[in-house]
C-alpha positions, 0 to 999 in steps of 0.5 A: 500500500503506497501512500504519502500523507502530506498533511498532517506531517507527523502521520506515516500510515493511514491507520494513525489518522484521526479525523475531526468530524466537529464542524465550525460555524460557516464563514467563521473568522479563522476559516476566512483568514486561513484561505486569505493567507494562502492567497496572499502567500501566492500573490506576493511571490513574483516567481509564481507569476509564471503559473497563471492557473495558480495566480487565478486560484489565489485571486479567487481566494482573496478576502474580497472574493470570500466576502462575495461568497459569504454574502451569497451564502447568507442570501441563499440561506436567510432564515434557515440553519445550515451547518457543515455535514462533517467530513468531506472526502475529495478525490481530485482529478490528475489533469487539472492541477488546482481544481481540488483546492476550489472544492476543498476551500468551499467545503472548508468555508462552511465548516467541514473537515476535509480529506483530499486524495491527490494523484501521485502524478508529478506536478510542479504547481500542485507541489508548490501549492501543497507546500504553501498550504502546509506552511500556512497551516503550521501557523499557531493561529490555525491550530484549530484547523490542523485536525480538520485538514488531511491531504494524501497522495496515492495511486489507484488503491481501492483499499485506501479509498474504501478506508477513507470513504468509510470516514466521510459524510460527503464523497466528491469524485472528480474524474473520467466516467470510468473512474467515477463508476468504479469509485461509486462501487466502493461503499460509503456510510448509509448517511453519507452523500456523494457528488460526482464530476465526470467527463464533460465537453465544452465549446465556444459559440462565436457570432461571425458578424460581430467578430468582423466588426470588432476593432479590438479582437486582441482581447478576444484572442487573449481570452480564448487562449486562456480558456483553451490552452490552460491545463493542456485543454483537458479541463471539462470547461476547456474550449474544444470546439467552436461553433461559428454562427452566421452566413457561409460568407461571414463564417469563412471571413471570421475564421480566416481572421480569428485563426490568423490572429490566434496563430500569431498570439500562440507563437508570441506566448511561446508556450512550453515545447509541445511533446512529440507524443502530443503531436502524434496523439493529435495526428491519430485523432485526425486520422481516426475521425477521417476514417469514421466521419465526413471531416475536413482537416484544416492544416496550419503551420503551427504545432499548437493548433489543429483544426477539424471541421465537422458538419454538426456538434453531435459528430464530435468524437469526445473520446478522441480529443487529446487536448494541446490545441485540438479544435473541432469546428462547426457552422450554423446559421443561428444559435437555436440550431445548437439547442436540440443537440445539447446533451448531459455531456455538455458542460460550458458554452463560452459565447462571443457576440451575444448578450447575457439576456439573449442567452437567457432567452435562448435557454428559456425558449429551447429548454435544452437537455444538457448544459450547465454553464454559459459564460463569456469567452475568457471565463470558461475556467473561472470556478464558481460555487455552482458547478455542473448544476450543483450548488456546492455550498448547499451540498456541503451543508445539512439544513436543520429544520426548526418548526414553530410551536 
């Protein structure tokens, strides 16, 4: 049984773990200060600016944003009594470095103790983050929290997962469909609840006419890059497809301008050298789709951008998508054409050229089966306490009903 207990430091085996199931008052001062202190350490370290995902996390954790979350919590729970459920066991994904911290801090802020399982996969950002969390937690003023935080690294070991699951009042599973289904087969307490975040697919909708009239496209390109290239394009909310909306002539003109500008921007950003395996994986994806579907491969002189044109969004081969700059493209005449094609596997639509009111109207009129989030391009990876349709604050709490006499 290979296991690395990162926090608490003095524990060397899982049998020694003592989990504190006592809850604290939601958004108590000590919880807010701890989250904010982790944020401050990251933001003050200039050397960490090379990790944009880490900086985005720190920005999300700053005290002013926690205040916004607190106000939201109070508004949603006004006149009600909500307390943490006790112990929340988070099983973090290996493909998105910082996602586990968002759900952990939301759970912590409502007063729960937390167990975090992190993959043994080597990751610089994760290691940096864990060292910062550990150093802040060592502060004497957070002694009360030290028994409420357990962070463990281990591989695929059902015995460890079974042990930790038996301690949990809530189990949170982040991962692929196979991972979710397998872990679900491992029992939890009869009184426990479970949240699962499985494979999802996200895409952008761009109104071509609007793009052709936009004199400030550099902002759009920068935001699209962040939404697509962070996390290796492997987050569930990463943009992996663009649906161009307009006439055939408008779409062709918009695509030519957009891809030319993105090509230049990607080269200017000088991202890490793409691995040969990634180039091969994208080539395999292109060839596989060419065999199975009616597609057009749009070659670009850029190893970071691969484009595959398909007739419809429902022709996407999600299992073939390997990230690192692989984009599917479709064309429609109106946004309404997409609505009947949305499924439970679609998570985020990132839009450009539309207003929020137009998006609300489209959803209310079409009532799609799927989609969880609709955001402007540039906000696809912004984490929210409402994720995949779940309000995490509510799901990490139990409500105590008190009736009048």
